[in-house]
C-alpha positions, 0 to 999 in steps of 0.5 A: 586399261586405256585412257583416251584423249578428247574429253578425258574418256575412259575406255576399259578393255578385255578382262579389266572391263569385265571385272570393273563393271562386275563391281558396279551396282546399277547406276554406276556406283560401287557395290559392297564386296565381302571377300570370301564371305562363303568360306569356300576357299577352305580358308579365312582369307580376307578376314582378320582374326583376334585371339585375346588369350590364344586359347582358341581360334577361328577355323574354316571347317568342312569339306567332304565328310569322306575326306581323311582327317589329314585333309578334312578341316576340323575345329577343336571340338571334333579333335578333342572327341566331343563329337561332330559339330554343325555341318556347314549350312551352305556349301562345303565350308563355314567358319567357327570359333572354338576354344580349349580354355576361356578366350575372346575370339573375333572374326572381322572384315572391313567393308566399303559401302558405295555412296548413293546405294542401299546395302543389306547384310545377309548371313547365317549364324549358329552356336552351341554353348556347353553352359548357360548363356550369360552377359555381364553388366556392364557388358564386355567381350572380355573373358578375363576374370579380373575384368569380369569381377566374378561375373560370367560371360558366355555370349556370341554377338555380331556387330557393325562397328567403326573401323577405328574402334578397338576390336573388343569395344562395346561402347555405343559410340563405337557400335554402329549397329548390333545385328545379333546378340545372345541375351542372358538365359538364351537357349544354349543351342541355336541352329543356323539362322538367317540374319539380315541388317540394313546397312544403308545408313552407312553408305559412303562409309567403310565399316567393320563387320565383327563376329565375336565369341566370348567364352569365360566358363566353358566352350562356346562354338559360334559359327557363321556362313554365307556372309554377303552384302546386296547393293542397289539403288534406293528402293531396288533391293530385292524383297526379303523372303517371307518372315524377313530372314530374322528367324530360323529359315533352315530345315530341322533334321532329326536322328537318322535311322540306318538300315544295315540290311540294305544300306538305306536310311531314313532322314527325318526333316522338320518343315515349317509349312506345307510343301515338297522336300527333295534330297540329292547327293552331289557325289551321286551316292544316294538316289533322288528322294522326295516327300510331301508335307501337307502342313508344318510337320516332320517328313521322313525321307527314304535315302537309298544308296546308289550302285556306287555307294553300295560298292563302297559299303560292301567293302567298308560297311559304313559311308558318310554322305553329304545330302542336300535337302531342299524344301519348296513351300507352296507359293514360297521360295525354296530353301536348301540345307545340308545334312550328313548321313551315315549309311551302314551295311552289314557284312555278308555272312559266309557260307560254311 
């Protein structure tokens, strides 16, 4: 960086210029930035973790489904043999809270919102609770029996709070905006759901994004992915996708039916409207597949292994493949979700 004389002119050179300008929103104001919001570093770098009882933790999990356990990042649920959890809904990694015993687990990050701009928060949230969702009265994020006075507390919530507020506070004076919260009696499972929130009223301030799980009775696995803030001059943020992004936008997947005779598999895909569904594997383990839906329904994608996948199947007889499934509705914007499919192939019979 070089500062010239004459009128205090500032001249940015080389890499410094490109980095600085990349942080600018149109109009010259600083855009908001979420550090490692997609967790594709495979870590929680940029985020702060709060563990009230230290009986659980937040994990950056995912990776290649074919990686050995020593490499693949697995939360507690997988390690204790409860079976697989929701695959990262976008990219290779996501973040999830998981616990062995009652705990309050919070993931947070301070975000500076440039003055004079409109700001919009986007993220994907999902959860699975082993017991019914419950919220105590008065509300609290504590999982401590004494604090709860015999009440249950099994909840997942996402808030924008003051950066100076106690991290577990639910005081209205500390909570600037609630993006999402489970209500008493809500479903015990929520598939990845796109959430958005208008942060424009807080332009010019630094706010804290808080993603919190309180699990008092049993395990509550809460996940988040694709956290980002869009910034633009007032009135220039791109329009939201149809439906506003406040409900489930991710495709639904049914039980995979593997054909051990030829190594193929059928993946049922639930779509919300008429359109085209396509599938491919980044590792080129399945052949490109497609199917059309005439209306909201479940379509069946036939996934055939490539020669590369067949070579592995002949040796190991089983192969987990991460498949990117894209739904393109008629006249709408495409949505992509990830499914993990296990291909199987019976061992060839030896002739006597």
